[in-house]
C-alpha positions as CSV (number, residue, x, y, z in Angstrom):
1,M,46.7,-59.5,-4.2
2,K,49.8,-61.6,-3.2
3,I,52.1,-62.2,-6.2
4,C,55.1,-64.6,-6.6
5,I,57.6,-63.7,-9.5
6,A,59.8,-66.5,-10.7
7,G,63.0,-65.4,-12.5
8,A,62.9,-62.4,-10.4
9,N,66.8,-61.5,-10.9
10,G,66.5,-61.6,-14.7
11,A,65.9,-58.6,-17.0
12,F,62.0,-59.0,-17.3
13,G,61.8,-60.1,-13.7
14,T,63.1,-56.8,-12.5
15,K,60.7,-55.0,-15.0
16,H,57.9,-56.7,-13.2
17,L,59.0,-55.8,-9.9
18,D,59.4,-52.2,-10.8
19,A,55.9,-52.3,-12.6
20,I,54.0,-53.8,-9.5
21,D,55.8,-51.2,-7.4
22,A,53.5,-48.6,-8.9
23,I,50.4,-50.7,-8.4
24,D,48.5,-50.2,-5.2
25,E,46.4,-53.3,-5.5
26,A,49.2,-56.0,-5.7
27,D,52.3,-57.0,-3.6
28,V,55.2,-59.1,-4.3
29,V,55.5,-61.6,-1.5
30,S,57.8,-64.4,-3.0
31,V,60.4,-64.5,-5.3
32,V,62.1,-67.4,-7.3
33,D,65.4,-67.6,-9.0
34,V,68.3,-70.2,-9.2
35,E,71.2,-68.0,-7.3
36,P,70.5,-68.0,-3.7
37,D,72.8,-65.2,-2.8
38,R,71.6,-62.8,-5.4
39,L,68.0,-63.7,-4.8
40,A,68.3,-63.0,-0.9
41,A,70.0,-59.9,-1.5
42,L,67.2,-58.9,-4.1
43,A,64.4,-59.9,-1.5
44,N,66.0,-57.8,1.3
45,T,66.4,-54.8,-0.7
46,C,63.0,-54.7,-1.8
47,G,61.4,-55.8,1.5
48,I,60.0,-59.4,0.1
49,E,59.1,-61.6,2.9
50,H,60.0,-65.0,1.1
51,W,62.6,-66.2,-1.5
52,T,63.5,-69.6,-2.7
53,T,65.3,-71.5,-5.4
54,E,62.2,-73.8,-5.9
55,L,59.1,-72.7,-7.6
56,E,57.2,-75.6,-6.0
57,E,58.0,-74.2,-2.4
58,S,56.2,-70.7,-3.6
59,L,53.2,-72.6,-5.2
60,A,52.7,-74.5,-1.8
61,R,51.9,-71.2,-0.1
62,P,48.5,-70.7,0.3
63,E,48.7,-67.0,0.5
64,I,49.9,-66.5,-2.9
65,D,47.1,-65.6,-5.6
66,A,49.2,-65.6,-9.0
67,V,52.4,-66.1,-10.4
68,I,54.5,-64.0,-13.1
69,L,56.8,-66.4,-14.7
70,A,60.0,-64.6,-16.2
71,T,61.7,-67.9,-16.4
72,P,63.9,-69.3,-19.5
73,T,61.8,-69.9,-22.4
74,Q,62.2,-73.9,-22.3
75,M,60.5,-73.9,-18.9
76,H,57.4,-71.7,-19.5
77,A,54.8,-74.2,-20.5
78,E,55.6,-76.9,-17.7
79,Q,55.8,-74.2,-15.1
80,A,52.5,-72.3,-16.1
81,I,50.8,-75.7,-16.1
82,K,52.2,-76.5,-12.6
83,C,50.8,-72.9,-11.4
84,L,47.3,-73.6,-12.8
85,Q,47.4,-77.2,-11.0
86,A,48.4,-75.5,-7.9
87,G,45.5,-73.2,-8.0
88,K,47.4,-70.0,-9.1
89,H,46.8,-67.4,-11.7
90,V,49.6,-67.0,-14.0
91,L,51.3,-64.8,-16.3
92,V,53.9,-66.4,-18.5
93,E,56.4,-64.3,-20.4
94,I,56.7,-64.6,-23.9
95,P,56.8,-67.0,-25.5
96,M,54.1,-69.5,-23.5
97,A,55.8,-72.2,-25.0
98,D,58.5,-73.1,-27.6
99,T,56.2,-75.8,-29.3
100,L,52.9,-75.6,-30.5
101,A,51.9,-78.7,-28.7
102,D,53.2,-77.3,-25.3
103,A,51.1,-74.3,-26.1
104,E,47.9,-76.5,-26.7
105,R,48.7,-78.4,-23.5
106,L,48.9,-75.0,-21.6
107,I,45.5,-73.8,-23.1
108,Q,43.9,-77.2,-21.9
109,A,45.3,-76.7,-18.4
110,Q,43.8,-73.4,-18.3
111,Q,40.5,-74.4,-19.7
112,K,40.3,-77.1,-16.9
113,S,41.3,-74.9,-14.0
114,G,39.1,-71.8,-15.0
115,L,41.9,-69.5,-13.8
116,V,43.4,-66.7,-15.5
117,A,46.3,-67.6,-17.8
118,M,47.9,-64.7,-19.6
119,A,50.8,-64.6,-22.2
120,G,53.1,-61.5,-21.8
121,H,52.6,-60.1,-25.2
122,V,53.9,-56.6,-23.8
123,R,53.3,-55.1,-27.4
124,R,49.7,-55.4,-27.1
125,F,50.1,-52.9,-23.9
126,N,52.9,-50.7,-25.0
127,P,51.1,-47.2,-25.5
128,S,52.8,-46.8,-29.1
129,H,51.1,-49.9,-30.2
130,Q,47.7,-49.1,-28.4
131,W,47.7,-45.9,-30.3
132,I,48.0,-47.6,-33.6
133,H,45.4,-50.2,-32.6
134,N,42.9,-47.7,-31.3
135,R,42.9,-45.9,-34.8
136,I,42.7,-49.1,-36.7
137,Q,39.8,-50.2,-34.6
138,A,38.2,-46.7,-35.2
139,G,38.7,-47.0,-39.1
140,E,41.0,-43.9,-39.1
141,L,44.1,-46.1,-40.3
142,T,44.5,-49.1,-42.5
143,L,47.8,-51.0,-42.2
144,Q,49.6,-51.6,-45.6
145,H,52.9,-52.7,-44.3
146,L,54.4,-53.3,-41.0
147,D,58.4,-53.2,-41.2
148,V,60.1,-54.3,-38.3
149,Q,63.9,-54.8,-37.3
150,T,64.8,-56.8,-34.1
151,F,68.7,-56.4,-33.6
152,F,71.0,-57.6,-30.9
153,F,74.7,-58.3,-30.5
154,R,74.6,-61.6,-28.6
155,R,77.5,-63.7,-30.0
156,S,77.9,-65.1,-26.6
157,N,75.0,-66.4,-24.3
158,L,74.5,-63.0,-22.2
159,N,70.9,-61.7,-21.3
160,A,69.9,-58.0,-21.7
161,L,71.7,-57.1,-18.6
162,G,75.0,-58.6,-19.8
163,K,74.7,-61.4,-17.6
164,P,75.3,-65.1,-18.4
165,R,72.2,-67.0,-19.3
166,S,71.5,-70.5,-18.0
167,W,69.6,-70.9,-21.2
168,T,69.9,-70.2,-24.9
169,D,67.7,-67.6,-26.7
170,H,66.0,-68.0,-30.0
171,L,65.1,-65.6,-32.8
172,L,62.0,-67.5,-33.9
173,W,60.2,-68.6,-30.8
174,H,61.1,-65.5,-28.6
175,H,61.8,-62.4,-30.6
176,A,59.7,-63.2,-33.7
177,C,57.0,-64.1,-31.5
178,H,56.6,-60.5,-30.5
179,T,56.0,-59.4,-33.9
180,V,54.1,-62.3,-35.3
181,D,51.6,-61.6,-32.4
182,L,51.4,-58.0,-33.0
183,F,50.6,-58.2,-36.5
184,Q,48.1,-60.7,-36.1
185,Y,46.4,-58.6,-33.6
186,Q,46.7,-55.2,-35.5
187,T,45.3,-57.0,-38.7
188,G,42.6,-59.0,-36.8
189,A,43.6,-62.1,-38.3
190,P,46.3,-65.0,-38.6
191,A,48.6,-64.6,-41.6
192,A,47.4,-66.2,-45.0
193,D,51.0,-66.5,-46.4
194,I,54.4,-67.0,-44.8
195,H,57.9,-67.1,-45.7
196,A,61.2,-67.4,-43.8
197,L,65.0,-67.7,-44.4
198,Q,67.7,-68.1,-41.6
199,G,71.4,-67.9,-41.6
200,P,74.0,-70.7,-40.7
201,P,73.7,-71.7,-36.9
202,H,76.2,-70.3,-34.5
203,P,78.9,-73.1,-33.7
204,E,78.4,-73.0,-30.1
205,L,75.0,-71.8,-29.3
206,D,73.7,-74.0,-32.2
207,I,70.9,-71.3,-33.3
208,A,70.4,-69.3,-36.3
209,M,72.0,-65.7,-35.7
210,D,70.0,-64.0,-38.6
211,M,66.5,-64.5,-39.9
212,N,64.2,-62.9,-42.4
213,I,60.5,-63.5,-41.9
214,S,57.6,-62.0,-44.4
215,L,53.8,-62.6,-43.6
216,K,50.8,-61.5,-45.6
217,S,47.5,-60.8,-43.8
218,P,44.1,-62.1,-45.5
219,I,43.3,-58.7,-46.7
220,G,46.8,-58.0,-48.2
221,A,48.6,-56.0,-45.5
222,L,52.4,-57.3,-45.2
223,C,54.8,-57.6,-42.4
224,S,58.6,-57.8,-43.0
225,L,60.5,-59.0,-40.1
226,T,64.5,-58.8,-39.9
227,L,66.2,-60.3,-36.9
228,S,69.8,-60.6,-36.0
229,F,71.9,-61.6,-32.9
230,N,75.0,-60.1,-35.1
231,N,74.2,-56.5,-35.1
232,D,76.9,-54.3,-33.6
233,G,74.8,-51.2,-33.1
234,P,71.8,-50.0,-31.1
235,L,69.8,-52.8,-30.2
236,G,66.1,-53.3,-29.6
237,T,63.3,-53.8,-32.0
238,F,61.7,-51.0,-34.2
239,F,58.4,-50.9,-35.8
240,R,57.5,-48.9,-39.1
241,Y,53.8,-48.7,-39.6
242,I,53.2,-47.6,-43.1
243,C,49.5,-46.9,-43.3
244,D,47.0,-45.3,-45.8
245,N,46.9,-42.1,-43.7
246,G,50.4,-41.7,-42.4
247,T,53.6,-43.6,-41.5
248,F,54.6,-44.1,-37.6
249,V,57.7,-45.6,-35.8
250,A,57.1,-47.2,-32.7
251,S,60.2,-48.1,-30.1
252,Y,58.9,-49.7,-27.1
253,D,56.6,-47.3,-25.4
254,D,57.5,-44.3,-27.6
255,L,56.0,-43.3,-30.9
256,E,56.9,-40.8,-33.8
257,D,55.4,-40.0,-37.3
258,G,57.2,-40.8,-40.2
259,N,59.1,-37.3,-40.2
260,G,60.4,-38.1,-36.4
261,E,57.9,-35.8,-34.7
262,T,56.8,-37.3,-31.3
263,I,53.3,-38.2,-30.8
264,D,51.8,-37.7,-27.5
265,L,50.6,-40.6,-25.9
266,T,49.5,-39.6,-22.4
267,D,45.8,-40.2,-23.2
268,V,46.2,-43.6,-24.5
269,A,46.2,-45.5,-21.0
270,D,46.8,-45.1,-17.2
271,S,50.6,-45.5,-17.8
272,L,53.3,-45.0,-20.1
273,N,55.1,-48.2,-19.1
274,G,53.9,-51.4,-21.2
275,V,54.8,-53.8,-18.7
276,E,52.9,-52.0,-15.9
277,L,49.9,-52.0,-18.4
278,E,50.4,-55.7,-19.0
279,D,50.5,-56.3,-15.2
280,R,47.4,-54.0,-14.5
281,E,45.4,-56.0,-17.1
282,F,46.4,-59.4,-15.6
283,F,45.4,-58.2,-12.1
284,A,42.1,-56.7,-13.4
285,A,41.2,-59.8,-15.2
286,I,41.6,-61.9,-12.0
287,R,39.7,-59.3,-9.8
288,E,36.8,-59.1,-12.4
289,G,36.8,-62.7,-13.4
290,R,37.0,-62.4,-16.9
291,E,39.3,-63.4,-19.8
292,P,42.3,-60.9,-20.1
293,N,43.6,-59.2,-23.4
294,S,46.6,-61.5,-24.3
295,S,45.2,-64.7,-22.6
296,V,47.0,-67.9,-23.9
297,N,44.0,-68.6,-25.7
298,Q,44.1,-65.4,-27.7
299,C,47.9,-65.8,-28.6
300,L,47.4,-69.5,-29.7
301,P,47.1,-68.0,-33.3
302,A,50.8,-66.7,-32.9
303,M,52.1,-70.2,-32.0
304,V,50.3,-71.7,-34.8
305,T,52.0,-69.2,-37.3
306,L,55.5,-69.8,-35.4
307,D,55.0,-73.6,-36.0
308,R,54.4,-73.0,-39.6
309,L,57.4,-71.0,-40.0
310,E,59.5,-73.3,-38.1
311,R,58.5,-76.1,-40.6
312,C,59.2,-73.6,-43.3
313,L,62.8,-73.2,-42.1
314,N,63.2,-77.0,-41.6
315,D,62.0,-77.7,-45.1
316,A,64.5,-75.1,-46.5
317,V,67.3,-76.8,-44.6
318,E,66.3,-80.4,-45.8
């Protein structure tokens, strides 16, 4: 399977490059990014035959089967639709769009094309969250409260690698999207009740730097999400699952119980790398001609909830 990665020099583009390196059935044959010198160096280092600063150039190459979009959030929906219209399967990094209307347009394009279109909700694939999901599905656990902290120190416009961004990140439509989808995935239904508060906007970035979100499932499970770009300390997202039969703390691919004891995840999946598992699901869905876990259609409820939260925040400002 021949793959193009757009946004290849970014933090998540490099994660996908590393993940695909461990997957025998797929090869990256084209990379796209905006800085030609860095991109040429990356292609040369990785032995990738084609690079370009224009996504359309890669889409015109007949040998390419699928595209992974790790580009700026504001470009996701338009680029994903272009991929589908060019006859390419597409995995678009989270979020698939930064408005509900654009998410719905993307889903319409997928339905018209009949191709695989998947959103990069990697939390569905991290072995830590898979372990919890499997036990919820088996009736061994009932989630009572998911307490989540998403903390970064991002008072200037830098990415996770400390390099300048060409776009502005967003606590709601990017970082909260992970937890909103995960909570609804683990509880099996869209949130019934929502509440949200945000702090004042940054004077230059013009985005809220702090946010609180509360969700309640139809059967009463709670989600408390705290997000900040002002946190000067350990960064990342930490999930505390408080269940009827134990407490568990997930950090990306790792899982501990409530007392800090490591839980063995080696039997959960074929890899302990969530991005690799996400990519494997994408390629398997293409090969088998089926809808993938985390298809854009499956992830639409998260977009609906984010739209509700945005309207809640806007109403509070007004």
